[in-house]
VOTOR-391789 format. One record per residue (C-alpha): x, y, z. Coordinates in steps of 0.2 Angstrom, whole numbers, plus 5000, padded with zeros to 4 digits. Example, Ala and Ser with C-alpha at 12.3 -4.5 7.8 and 13.67 -1.06 7.14 Angstrom:
! VOTOR-391789
((5062 4978 5039))
((5068 4995 5036))
***
This chain:
! VOTOR-391789
((5000 5000 5000))
((5005 5016 4998))
((5013 5023 5013))
((5009 5042 5008))
((4990 5038 5004))
((4988 5027 5020))
((4993 5040 5033))
((4986 5058 5023))
((4966 5045 5020))
((4966 5044 5038))
((4975 5061 5042))
((4960 5069 5030))
((4944 5057 5039))
((4949 5063 5057))
((4953 5083 5053))
((4934 5080 5047))
((4928 5076 5064))
((4911 5074 5054))
((4902 5058 5063))
((4906 5045 5051))
((4915 5028 5051))
((4931 5026 5045))
((4931 5009 5033))
((4938 4994 5039))
((4953 4999 5020))
((4955 5017 5030))
((4959 5008 5048))
((4971 4995 5041))
((4979 5007 5033))
((4980 5019 5049))
((4990 5008 5056))
((5000 4997 5042))
((5016 4994 5048))
((5028 5004 5041))
((5015 5019 5038))
((5028 5034 5044))
((5038 5038 5029))
((5051 5052 5030))
((5038 5061 5017))
((5019 5056 5027))
((5029 5062 5043))
((5032 5080 5033))
((5011 5077 5029))
((5006 5073 5049))
((5017 5089 5052))
((5010 5099 5042))
((4996 5095 5048))
((4999 5096 5066))
((5004 5114 5062))
((4983 5116 5056))
((4979 5111 5073))
((4991 5121 5083))
((4982 5137 5073))
((4966 5129 5077))
((4972 5135 5093))
((4980 5152 5090))
((4996 5148 5093))
((5011 5148 5080))
((5028 5138 5076))
((5038 5154 5075))
((5041 5158 5093))
((5060 5160 5088))
((5058 5169 5073))
((5045 5181 5083))
((5062 5187 5094))
((5076 5184 5086))
((5079 5198 5074))
((5073 5209 5091))
((5088 5201 5102))
((5098 5214 5109))
((5116 5209 5107))
((5130 5214 5120))
((5136 5226 5107))
((5117 5234 5106))
((5121 5236 5128))
((5137 5244 5125))
((5132 5255 5114))
((5117 5261 5125))
((5130 5265 5139))
((5136 5279 5131))
((5120 5291 5136))
((5104 5290 5146))
((5091 5290 5133))
((5098 5277 5122))
((5100 5268 5138))
((5081 5271 5144))
((5074 5266 5129))
((5087 5249 5130))
((5079 5244 5144))
((5060 5248 5138))
((5065 5238 5124))
((5074 5221 5135))
((5060 5222 5148))
((5046 5221 5135))
((5052 5206 5128))
((5055 5198 5144))
((5040 5201 5145))
((5034 5196 5130))
((5044 5180 5130))
((5034 5175 5149))
((5019 5176 5141))
((5022 5167 5125))
((5024 5154 5140))
((5013 5155 5148))
((4998 5158 5135))
((5006 5141 5126))
((5007 5130 5141))
((4988 5134 5145))
((4981 5131 5126))
((4992 5115 5129))
((4983 5109 5144))
((4969 5114 5134))
((4972 5103 5119))
((4979 5090 5130))
((4963 5089 5140))
((4952 5088 5126))
((4963 5072 5122))
((4959 5064 5135))
((4941 5065 5135))
((4940 5059 5118))
((4955 5045 5124))
((4942 5042 5137))
((4925 5038 5130))
((4934 5029 5117))
((4938 5018 5128))
((4920 5016 5136))
((4915 5014 5118))
((4925 4999 5116))
((4919 4991 5133))
((4901 4996 5125))
((4904 4986 5108))
((4910 4973 5116))
((4896 4972 5130))
((4883 4974 5118))
((4890 4959 5107))
((4894 4949 5123))
((4874 4951 5126))
((4870 4947 5109))
((4878 4929 5105))
((4873 4923 5125))
((4854 4927 5118))
((4860 4920 5101))
((4865 4904 5112))
((4848 4901 5121))
((4836 4901 5107))
((4849 4890 5100))
((4847 4880 5115))
((4827 4882 5115))
((4823 4879 5095))
((4833 4863 5099))
((4820 4858 5115))
((4807 4863 5104))
((4818 4850 5093))
((4816 4835 5102))
((4798 4839 5107))
((4790 4839 5091))
((4800 4825 5086))
((4793 4813 5100))
((4776 4818 5093))
((4780 4818 5073))
((4791 4809 5073))
((4789 4804 5052))
((4785 4820 5048))
((4768 4822 5056))
((4758 4810 5047))
((4745 4800 5059))
((4756 4783 5062))
((4764 4795 5078))
((4747 4798 5083))
((4739 4779 5081))
((4758 4772 5089))
((4755 4783 5103))
((4738 4781 5108))
((4741 4765 5104))
((4730 4749 5116))
((4721 4766 5126))
((4703 4762 5120))
((4707 4748 5134))
((4705 4762 5146))
((4697 4777 5145))
((4706 4783 5162))
((4723 4780 5151))
((4718 4787 5136))
((4710 4803 5146))
((4729 4802 5153))
((4738 4801 5139))
((4728 4817 5129))
((4731 4828 5145))
((4750 4821 5142))
((4748 4825 5126))
((4741 4840 5130))
((4755 4846 5140))
((4770 4840 5130))
((4762 4855 5115))
((4758 4868 5129))
((4779 4864 5133))
((4783 4865 5115))
((4774 4881 5111))
((4782 4887 5129))
((4801 4882 5122))
((4796 4889 5106))
((4789 4908 5111))
((4806 4908 5120))
((4819 4902 5107))
((4810 4916 5095))
((4812 4930 5112))
((4830 4925 5112))
((4831 4924 5091))
((4823 4945 5092))
((4832 4950 5109))
((4848 4942 5100))
((4845 4951 5084))
((4839 4968 5094))
((4857 4967 5102))
((4867 4962 5087))
((4862 4977 5077))
((4865 4989 5094))
((4883 4981 5093))
((4884 4983 5076))
((4877 5003 5080))
((4891 5003 5094))
((4903 4997 5084))
((4902 5010 5074))
((4901 5025 5087))
((4920 5018 5092))
((4925 5019 5076))
((4921 5038 5074))
((4926 5042 5095))
((4941 5035 5088))
((4946 5049 5073))
((4942 5060 5086))
((4952 5056 5101))
((4968 5054 5086))
((4962 5070 5079))
((4963 5074 5097))
((4980 5067 5098))
((4988 5079 5088))
((4982 5094 5091))
((4986 5090 5110))
((5003 5085 5103))
((5007 5100 5094))
((5000 5114 5104))
((5013 5106 5116))
((5026 5106 5105))
((5021 5124 5103))
((5019 5130 5122))
((5040 5119 5121))
((5047 5131 5109))
((5044 5142 5119))
((5050 5140 5134))
((5064 5135 5124))
((5065 5152 5119))
((5061 5158 5135))
((5077 5147 5144))
((5089 5154 5129))
((5087 5171 5130))
((5080 5174 5148))
((5097 5172 5157))
((5105 5184 5145))
((5093 5199 5148))
((5094 5199 5161))
((5111 5202 5165))
((5108 5215 5151))
((5097 5224 5163))
((5108 5221 5174))
((5120 5230 5167))
((5111 5245 5160))
((5106 5249 5177))
((5118 5245 5184))
((5126 5261 5195))
((5143 5253 5201))
((5161 5251 5187))
((5156 5233 5185))
((5162 5230 5162))
((5150 5221 5151))
((5163 5206 5154))
((5157 5203 5167))
((5142 5203 5167))
((5144 5189 5153))
((5154 5180 5159))
((5141 5180 5174))
((5128 5172 5159))
((5144 5157 5152))
((5145 5152 5171))
((5129 5152 5174))
((5124 5140 5158))
((5138 5128 5164))
((5130 5125 5180))
((5116 5123 5174))
((5119 5108 5158))
((5132 5102 5174))
((5118 5100 5185))
((5102 5095 5170))
((5121 5080 5168))
((5122 5075 5184))
((5101 5073 5186))
((5101 5063 5172))
((5114 5051 5181))
((5109 5048 5193))
((5090 5045 5188))
((5099 5032 5176))
((5108 5024 5190))
((5090 5024 5201))
((5084 5007 5192))
((5081 4992 5199))
((5072 4976 5200))
((5072 4968 5184))
((5067 4985 5172))
((5072 4981 5155))
((5074 4963 5157))
((5073 4953 5138))
((5059 4943 5129))
((5058 4935 5113))
((5056 4944 5099))
((5066 4960 5106))
((5053 4965 5116))
((5057 4969 5139))
((5049 4974 5153))
((5046 4992 5153))
((5047 4999 5172))
((5060 4987 5186))
((5048 4984 5205))
((5033 4975 5209))
((5014 4974 5199))
((5005 4988 5211))
((4989 4986 5201))
((4984 4973 5187))
((4969 4975 5173))
((4952 4977 5172))
((4937 4982 5181))
((4942 4988 5200))
((4935 4997 5216))
((4941 5014 5213))
((4951 5026 5222))
((4947 5044 5231))
((4957 5057 5240))
((4955 5074 5240))
((4960 5076 5224))
((4946 5065 5214))
((4944 5047 5212))
((4954 5033 5201))
((4946 5024 5187))
((4934 5012 5190))
((4939 5001 5173))
((4959 4997 5171))
((4965 4997 5153))
((4982 4994 5158))
((4994 4987 5172))
((5004 4998 5188))
((5023 4993 5188))
((5029 5002 5207))
((5049 5006 5208))
((5050 5023 5216))
((5051 5038 5212))
((5065 5044 5200))
((5064 5024 5194))
((5068 5022 5175))
((5054 5020 5163))
((5061 5007 5149))
((5054 5008 5129))
((5043 4991 5128))
((5050 4992 5112))
((5058 4999 5097))
((5046 5011 5087))
((5044 5031 5087))
((5037 5040 5099))
((5022 5047 5091))
((5014 5056 5110))
((5025 5064 5123))
((5015 5079 5135))
((5002 5080 5148))
((4988 5070 5146))
((4975 5073 5158))
((4972 5057 5170))
((4987 5050 5165))
((4996 5065 5168))
((5013 5066 5160))
((5012 5053 5145))
((5021 5048 5130))
((5014 5034 5119))
((5026 5023 5105))
((5020 5018 5091))
((5028 4997 5085))
((5024 4995 5071))
((5007 4982 5062))
((4994 4993 5074))
((5003 4988 5089))
((5009 5004 5101))
((5013 5006 5121))
((5007 5020 5133))
((5019 5025 5150))
((5009 5036 5163))
((5013 5046 5177))
((5030 5053 5171))
((5039 5064 5185))
((5038 5081 5182))
((5053 5086 5169))
((5055 5065 5168))
((5058 5066 5148))
((5070 5060 5140))
((5064 5056 5124))
((5051 5068 5116))
((5037 5067 5100))
((5045 5061 5082))
((5060 5052 5089))
((5065 5034 5088))
((5067 5024 5100))
((5078 5008 5101))
((5067 4991 5115))
((5075 4995 5130))
((5081 5014 5128))
((5075 5024 5144))
((5062 5037 5139))
((5056 5041 5156))
((5056 5042 5171))
((5041 5037 5187))
((5031 5049 5194))
((5017 5054 5201))
((5007 5065 5192))
((4986 5067 5185))
((4978 5055 5193))
((4989 5045 5202))
((4991 5038 5221))
((5009 5036 5222))
((5024 5035 5214))
((5023 5020 5197))
((5021 5019 5179))
((5007 5012 5175))
((5006 5005 5154))
((4997 5001 5140))
((4996 4993 5124))
((4986 4997 5111))
((4980 4982 5094))
((4976 4997 5079))
((4973 5008 5096))
((4961 5003 5105))
((4966 4993 5122))
((4972 4975 5125))
((4980 4966 5144))
((4996 4975 5146))
((5000 4957 5156))
((4993 4942 5144))
((5003 4953 5130))
((5017 4953 5136))
((5015 4935 5143))
((5015 4930 5123))
((5030 4944 5120))
((5042 4931 5136))
((5038 4947 5144))
((5030 4950 5166))
((5020 4961 5171))
***
C-alpha cells in the first residue's frame, strides 16, 4: 500500500470530524506497519501546524523574537548616553515580558488541548467496552435461542417422529381403548407436551429477537467506537502540536532570558562592573545548568532496580522495574481530595519508586509526549503493525525523549512520577492494538515478558 496515501487518508478522515466511521481499509491503512515514512511524517507535520493554528498557536516562536534580541554590543552602545540606555531598558523589559507571556499562553493552550484529548481517549475506550458488552449479550441470547429451538425440535420429534403423519398418533394412542382413564391420561400428556413445546418455541423466538436487537445495537456501537477513535487521534495530534509550541516557547525563554536579565542588570547598574563581567556570569550560569542536568540524568539512570528492561522474545522488554501494584480490568476506585481513580483499569501499574527509569518496551517512534489529563505526563510509542504502548504518570521534567524520536527497545524514555490521577510514584503501562486497549499482562506474557 502507498505510504503517503495511507497516512493522509487517515489524517484527512480524522480532521473532518464529521461523524463518519472509518472503513476497514482506512483503519488498516492508519495502523499499517511502516506507514510513517519521511514523506508522510512531513504531511503529518503540516497537519499538526493546521491543528495548532486552530488553538491560536504558531510555531515561529524563535523567529518572532530572534531579530529583535539585543546583542551585548547593543547594550555597550546604549550605555553611552542616558536616553539610549532608557530605551534599551524598555526594549529588553518588553522582550522579557513577551517571552514570559508567550510561555504562559502556550502552556495554557497545551493544557486545553491535552484535556480534550484525554476526554476523547476515554470516550473511545468506553465505546470499545460498550460495543464488546453488547456483542457478548447478543451472543448469549443467540445461544439461548439455539438451545430453545433444539428442545422444541426434540419434543416435536417425539410427537411427530414420522414427519407429522398419523402414524405417530396411532402409536401414541395404541392400546388406550381398553381403559378410558388411560386414554384421558394420554390425551392430557400430549396436551402438556404441546403446551411445553409452545412455551419453548416462544422462548426461542424471544431470545432470537433479543439477539438480533442486541446485535444491531452492537453494530451501531462499533460504528460510534470507530468514529470516536478518529476524534481521539485528531485530538492527540492537536495536543502534541500544542505541547510542541509550549516547549518551543519555553526553550526560547530558557535560551534568552538569562542573557537579557544580565543585560538589563548591566544597563541598570550604578557600579563600575563591565559588560564583560556580566557576560562571564551568564556563561558560568549556563555551564552550571548543564552540569546539574547531566548529574540529574546520571542519577536517574542509576536509580533503576528490580528487573526493568529485562528482555523477552522478539525484542520486547519489561518497561519498568519493581512489583505489580495494580492489575488490568474492573477495580474499586480509590479516592482522595484530588478525585477518584477509574473503575476500569486499562493498563497495569508497576511500582519501582520515584525517579526510577522507564524503558521503551519495544523499538518504535514516539508519537505522543505531553501531559494527558488523568495520565499525567504521558508517552506513546508506535511499534508498527498496529501495536503501540503507553507510559503514564511520568515525573515533572522526567521526559528523556520527545515526539517524533525513534527509540530502541530497553532505551530509557522517562522517569516514574506521581503526575495526573496517581496515588504514588509508579508507571501505568498500556498496550494498544489498532488504537484500542488490550490486556498488557497477557500481551507481554505472549512476548515472554512478565509484568
